[in-house]
C-alpha positions in Angstrom: 111.8 55.8 54.2 109.9 54.5 51.2 106.8 56.4 50.2 104.8 53.4 49.3 101.6 53.0 51.3 100.0 49.6 51.5 96.7 49.0 53.1 96.3 45.6 54.7 94.3 42.6 53.7 95.0 40.3 56.6 92.8 37.2 56.3 89.6 38.8 57.8 86.5 36.9 58.2 83.0 38.3 58.0 82.6 38.8 61.8 85.8 40.9 62.3 86.7 42.4 59.0 90.0 44.2 58.7 88.7 47.1 56.6 91.9 47.4 54.6 91.4 50.6 52.7 88.5 51.9 54.5 88.1 55.6 54.6 85.0 55.6 56.8 86.1 57.5 59.9 83.1 59.7 60.7 85.3 62.7 61.5 84.4 66.3 60.8 84.7 65.7 57.1 81.5 64.4 55.6 81.7 62.4 52.4 78.0 62.8 51.4 77.0 66.0 53.1 79.6 68.1 51.4 79.5 70.5 54.3 82.7 72.4 54.7 85.0 74.4 56.9 87.4 77.0 55.7 91.0 76.9 56.8 93.7 79.0 55.2 94.8 78.6 52.6 92.4 75.9 51.2 89.0 74.5 51.9 88.8 71.3 54.0 85.8 69.1 53.7 84.0 67.3 56.4 83.6 63.6 55.5 82.8 60.2 56.5 83.6 57.1 54.5 84.2 53.5 55.3 84.7 50.8 52.7 83.7 47.2 53.3 86.6 44.8 52.8 84.2 42.0 52.0 83.0 43.9 48.9 86.5 45.2 48.1 87.9 41.6 48.2 85.3 40.5 45.7 86.0 43.5 43.6 89.8 42.8 43.7 89.2 39.2 42.4 87.6 40.7 39.3 90.7 42.6 38.5 92.3 39.5 37.0 89.4 39.2 34.6 89.6 42.9 33.8 93.3 42.4 32.7 92.2 40.1 29.9 91.7 42.1 26.7 91.3 41.4 23.0 93.3 43.1 20.3 91.3 43.5 17.1 91.8 45.1 13.7 94.9 44.3 11.7 96.1 47.4 10.1 98.6 47.0 7.3 100.7 44.0 6.5 103.3 43.6 9.3 103.7 39.8 9.5 107.2 38.7 10.5 110.0 40.7 11.9 111.3 44.0 10.7 114.2 42.3 9.0 112.0 39.9 7.0 109.3 42.3 5.9 108.6 42.2 2.1 108.9 45.9 1.5 108.0 45.9 -2.2 108.6 49.1 -4.1 107.1 49.1 -7.6 109.0 51.1 -10.2 106.7 53.3 -12.3 107.0 53.7 -16.0 107.8 57.3 -15.5 110.8 56.4 -13.6 109.3 57.2 -10.1 108.6 54.7 -7.3 105.5 53.6 -5.4 104.6 51.0 -2.8 102.1 48.2 -3.3 99.0 47.9 -1.1 99.9 47.0 2.4 103.7 47.5 1.9 106.1 50.0 3.4 105.8 53.4 1.9 108.1 55.2 4.3 110.7 55.9 1.5 108.5 56.6 -1.5 105.5 58.2 0.4 103.5 57.2 -2.7 101.1 54.3 -3.3 100.7 52.5 -6.6 97.0 52.4 -6.1 95.7 55.9 -6.4 92.8 55.1 -4.2 95.0 54.4 -1.2 97.1 56.6 1.1 100.5 56.1 2.6 99.7 56.1 6.4 102.4 56.3 9.0 102.3 54.0 12.1 105.5 55.3 13.7 109.0 56.5 12.6 109.9 53.0 11.4 106.8 51.9 9.5 104.2 53.2 7.1 101.9 51.3 4.7 99.6 51.9 1.8 96.0 51.4 2.9 92.5 52.6 2.0 91.9 53.9 5.5 93.5 54.1 8.9 92.0 53.8 12.3 94.1 55.4 15.1 92.0 53.7 17.8 92.5 50.1 16.7 95.6 48.3 18.0 97.8 46.5 15.4 97.8 42.8 15.8 101.5 42.7 15.0 102.6 44.4 18.2 99.4 45.6 19.8 100.2 49.2 19.3 98.0 51.8 17.5 98.9 53.8 14.4 99.5 57.6 14.3 97.7 57.6 11.0 99.8 60.5 9.8 99.2 60.7 6.0 102.5 60.9 4.1 100.6 61.0 0.8 97.1 61.5 -0.5 94.4 63.4 1.3 95.3 62.4 4.8 95.8 64.4 8.0 98.6 66.9 8.4 101.9 66.1 10.1 101.7 65.4 13.8 97.9 65.2 13.7 95.5 62.3 13.7 94.0 60.4 10.8 92.4 61.9 7.7 89.1 60.4 8.8 89.2 62.1 12.2 91.5 65.1 11.4 88.6 67.4 10.4 86.8 66.5 13.6 89.6 67.3 16.1 89.3 68.0 18.9 86.7 65.2 19.5 85.2 67.4 22.3 85.5 71.1 21.7 83.2 72.1 24.5 85.2 71.6 27.7 82.0 72.1 29.7 80.6 68.9 28.3 81.9 66.6 31.0 80.1 63.6 29.5 81.9 64.0 26.2 85.2 64.5 27.9 84.9 61.3 29.8 83.6 59.3 26.8 85.9 60.5 24.1 88.9 62.4 25.4 92.3 61.1 26.7 93.3 60.4 30.3 96.5 61.4 32.0 98.6 58.3 31.8 101.3 56.8 29.5 99.1 54.0 28.0 97.1 53.9 24.8 94.2 55.8 26.4 96.6 58.6 27.2 97.6 59.4 23.7 95.8 62.6 22.8 97.2 62.8 19.3 94.0 61.2 18.2 91.6 63.2 20.4 93.1 66.6 21.0 91.2 66.8 24.2 91.7 65.7 27.9 89.3 64.3 30.4 91.5 65.2 33.4 90.8 68.6 34.9 93.6 71.2 34.6 95.4 69.4 31.7 96.2 70.3 28.1 97.1 68.0 25.2 100.8 68.5 24.4 102.7 67.0 21.5 106.0 65.3 22.2 106.8 64.5 18.6 105.0 63.5 15.4 103.8 60.3 16.9 102.8 61.0 20.5 101.0 63.6 22.6 99.9 63.4 26.2 97.5 65.2 28.6 99.6 67.1 31.2 99.1 70.1 33.5 102.1 71.8 31.8 104.9 70.9 29.3 108.7 71.6 29.7 110.5 71.5 26.3 113.7 70.9 28.1 112.4 67.9 30.0 113.5 64.4 29.0 111.2 61.4 28.8 112.1 58.3 30.8 111.4 56.2 27.7 113.5 57.8 25.1 115.5 60.5 27.0 114.3 63.1 24.4 112.6 66.4 24.9 109.1 67.5 24.1 107.9 69.7 21.3 105.2 71.0 23.6 102.8 72.1 20.8 99.4 72.5 22.4 96.5 70.7 20.7 92.9 71.5 21.3 91.4 73.3 24.3 92.7 73.1 27.9 90.3 71.3 30.2 89.7 73.7 33.1 89.9 72.8 36.8 92.5 71.7 39.3 94.4 68.6 38.2 94.7 67.5 41.9 91.1 68.6 42.8 88.4 66.7 44.5 84.8 68.0 44.8 82.1 66.5 46.9 78.6 65.5 45.8 76.0 68.2 46.6 75.1 68.4 50.3 72.4 66.0 51.1 69.2 67.1 52.8 69.4 66.6 56.6 73.1 65.7 56.6 73.4 67.3 60.1 71.4 64.5 61.6 74.4 62.0 61.3 76.6 61.9 64.4 80.3 62.3 64.1 83.2 60.8 66.2 83.9 64.3 67.5 80.4 64.4 69.0 81.4 61.8 71.6 79.3 58.7 70.9 81.8 56.7 69.0 79.7 53.6 68.6 76.7 55.4 67.1 79.0 57.5 64.8 80.5 54.3 63.4 77.1 52.7 62.8 76.0 55.7 60.7 79.3 55.9 58.9 79.2 52.3 57.9 75.6 52.7 56.5 76.5 55.8 54.5 79.8 54.2 53.3 77.8 51.3 51.9 75.8 53.7 49.8 78.9 55.4 48.6 80.5 52.1 47.6 77.8 51.5 45.1 78.9 54.6 43.2 82.5 53.5 42.9 83.8 51.6 39.9 86.2 48.6 40.1 89.4 50.6 39.7 88.2 53.1 42.2 87.8 50.3 44.8 91.2 48.8 43.9 92.8 52.3 44.3 91.7 52.3 47.9 94.0 49.4 48.6 97.3 51.2 47.8 98.9 54.5 48.3 99.9 56.3 45.1 103.6 56.7 44.3 103.7 56.8 40.5 104.2 59.6 38.0 101.5 62.3 38.0 98.5 62.1 38.2 98.9 59.1 40.4 101.7 60.5 42.6 101.7 61.4 46.3 100.6 65.0 45.7 103.2 66.3 48.1 102.1 64.2 51.1 103.6 61.2 52.9 100.8 59.1 51.5 97.9 59.8 49.1 94.9 57.5 48.4 92.5 58.6 45.7 89.4 56.5 45.4 88.4 58.7 42.4 90.7 57.0 39.9 91.5 59.3 37.0 89.6 62.1 38.8 86.1 60.9 38.0 85.0 63.1 41.0 82.6 60.8 42.8 81.6 61.6 46.3 84.6 59.8 48.0 87.3 62.1 49.3 91.0 61.4 48.8 93.0 60.6 51.9 96.0 62.9 52.4 98.2 61.3 55.0 101.1 63.1 56.6 103.7 62.9 59.3 103.8 63.5 62.1 102.9 63.5 65.7 105.5 66.2 66.4 104.7 68.6 63.6 103.8 68.7 59.9 106.6 67.1 57.9 106.5 68.9 54.6 107.2 66.9 51.4 106.5 69.9 49.2 109.4 72.3 48.4 107.0 75.3 48.4 106.3 74.6 52.1 110.0 74.5 53.1 110.6 76.7 56.1 106.9 76.9 57.0 106.6 73.9 59.3 106.6 74.3 63.1 108.9 71.8 64.9 107.1 71.0 68.1 108.7 69.5 71.2 109.0 65.7 71.4 105.9 63.9 72.6 107.9 62.5 75.4 108.0 66.0 76.8 104.2 66.1 76.8 104.2 62.8 78.8 106.7 64.5 81.2 104.1 67.2 81.9 101.6 64.6 83.4 98.9 67.1 82.3 96.0 66.2 79.9 95.5 69.9 79.2 99.1 70.2 77.8 98.2 67.2 75.5 95.1 68.9 74.4 96.7 72.2 73.6 99.6 70.4 71.9 97.2 68.5 69.6 95.2 71.7 68.9 98.3 73.5 67.6 99.5 70.6 65.4 96.2 69.7 63.9 95.5 73.3 63.0 98.7 73.4 60.9 97.8 70.0 59.4 94.4 71.3 58.3 95.8 74.5 56.9 98.2 72.6 54.7 95.6 70.2 53.4 96.3 66.9 55.2 93.2 65.0 56.6 95.0 62.0 58.1 97.6 62.5 60.9 100.2 59.7 61.2 100.3 60.0 64.9 100.4 60.0 67.8 103.0 57.4 68.7 101.5 55.8 71.9 103.5 52.6 72.5 104.7 52.0 76.1 108.5 52.4 76.2 110.4 49.5 77.6 113.9 50.5 76.4 114.9 54.1 77.3 117.8 53.9 74.7 115.5 52.9 71.8 115.9 55.2 68.8 112.3 56.5 68.9 111.6 56.4 72.6 111.4 60.3 72.5 108.4 60.0 70.3 105.9 58.2 72.5 103.1 60.0 74.3 103.0 57.2 76.9 106.5 57.2 78.2 106.7 54.0 80.2 103.3 54.2 81.9 100.1 52.8 80.1 97.9 54.7 82.5 99.6 58.0 81.9 99.4 57.4 78.1 95.7 56.6 78.3 95.0 59.8 80.1 97.0 61.9 77.7 95.9 60.3 74.4 92.2 60.9 74.9 92.3 64.7 74.8 94.9 64.5 72.0 92.5 62.5 69.8 89.4 64.5 70.6 91.1 67.8 70.0 92.5 66.6 66.6 89.0 65.5 65.5 87.8 69.0 65.9 89.9 70.0 62.9 88.3 67.2 60.7 91.5 65.1 60.8 91.6 61.3 61.2 94.0 60.2 64.0 96.3 57.3 63.4 97.6 55.7 66.6 100.9 53.7 66.1 102.6 51.3 66.1 100.5 48.2 66.7 101.8 46.3 68.6 104.8 45.7 70.9 107.1 48.1 68.9 109.7 48.9 71.6 113.0 48.6 69.8 114.6 50.2 66.8 117.5 47.8 66.3 116.5 45.1 63.9 113.0 46.4 63.9 112.3 44.8 60.4 113.2 41.3 61.5 113.1 41.0 65.2 110.5 38.9 67.0 108.7 39.8 70.3 107.0 37.3 72.5 104.4 38.8 74.9 101.9 37.0 77.2 98.2 37.9 76.7 98.0 39.4 80.2 101.0 41.7 79.5 99.3 42.7 76.2 96.1 43.7 77.9 97.6 45.3 81.0 100.6 47.1 79.5 100.7 47.4 75.8 97.1 47.7 74.7 95.5 50.1 77.2 96.7 53.3 75.4 95.4 52.1 72.0 92.1 51.2 73.8 91.8 54.7 75.2 92.6 56.3 71.7 90.0 54.1 70.0 87.3 54.9 72.6 88.1 58.6 72.0 87.5 58.3 68.3 90.8 57.3 66.6 89.9 56.2 63.0 93.2 54.5 61.9 95.8 52.2 63.3 99.3 51.8 61.9 100.8 48.4 62.4 104.5 47.9 63.1 107.4 46.3 61.3 108.6 43.6 63.7 107.2 40.2 64.3 104.9 39.3 67.3 104.9 35.7 68.3 106.8 34.8 65.1 104.5 36.5 62.6 105.0 40.1 61.2 102.6 42.5 62.9 101.0 43.7 59.7 100.0 40.2 58.7 99.4 38.8 62.1 95.8 37.5 62.5 96.0 37.3 66.2 96.9 40.8 67.0 94.8 42.3 64.1 91.6 40.2 64.3 91.5 39.0 67.9 93.2 41.8 70.0 92.4 44.8 67.8 89.0 44.0 66.2 87.4 41.7 68.8 88.9 42.7 72.1 89.2 46.5 71.5 86.3 46.8 69.1 88.2 48.8 66.5 86.1 49.6 63.4 88.5 51.9 61.5 91.2 51.0 59.0 94.6 49.6 59.4 97.6 50.7 57.4 101.1 49.3 57.3 104.2 51.4 58.2 106.2 52.9 55.3 109.0 50.6 54.2 
């Protein structure tokens, strides 16, 4: 099962918006209040957040413009290919060698003009210049210079330029967060992630480590035996500058707002009023997010650290590069029958609960409530705030590969009576409930390609009632299914997403695709 999580953008209009990456479920976790509950081993924060897709869509359009950038500042003469460079070496009267201005001085490490210094770009090219700016991309290939001085009064080997060398790290006070954000390196593999020129890191819990003479990166730790994907070589792991304190996977809320307790939550019972307040507060939160924060809400992370899954089935961080705004990350995890650990340190600690079909066989809402209480308590203790369950579709094929997972069995009335206490009990732990799989997902064979044709009456009388009961109980998320419904894949099907889910059932939470 792929770990990629894709929130939906399914042709929503203004009346019935599919809030693709909304995180506005007004559960026990409050995004603005910052009030908290304690559950071993970690804190869990009460939150509400809901992102307007109309605003996100407009923000996403701007991404294309943001991708356009200008490369300025030629540094050194690098016109033409490596094989055609005019690498002039001047022979001195004393019998030594020197390089002319702007020419390759890698071999001689000496400039004919005594006022210039031989600056290194990388292991393949150096040039004699009056100064070197490590922050300006070279117009030859768009890459920056290491500005390691091979001659003259430049910086020492493996450090930054002579102009900046005496000033490194750029931010020596790690408590000065404004300086860290403005001047220090981020934790990625791009130009802004090279801390050779800064010797400081803006990401909490990271240190600037040297890989070689030309590159350093902000990382939580460094393994000298580890190999890079780019070169397949190990790291030097020399630490440069101070370590930025904090947890590199941390989120911290804004200070608790005055009177936060006045806002109703889904768990309080009035779902409609809770959503009204959640949407209002989410609109205020949205104003504090930058463009890449909003874009980050549309996709689950599955890249190298720090944009990885953090040990969960899915992870969405609206605080891109850990700018620590008030929006809380979504930590999504399987499953409806027990916490599915994706972290090695949790191996052997997860409880395997009986199949949900056995709960259906009890015909007892109290069994469903107790079952949900036990599972959600373990979810909360292990840091997840979105449960990818329960599975509620009405079973039509007893031999289907996942028929054992459904809380409804083959009876929509039974499923409706059992799902309500399940949802309400889970909300008590501050966890968003995700009911799945919407809609008509009753067969595992060919589930990626098969098509299902269902009449409107059958949808409303058989397949939708359990989802309706879950939504009325406070479910904050819906996972759509793989197969086609009426010839269109469920996760891009405007009829079942806009008409049946949003309009007919009045769902106001967010929709996510299945993993695949």
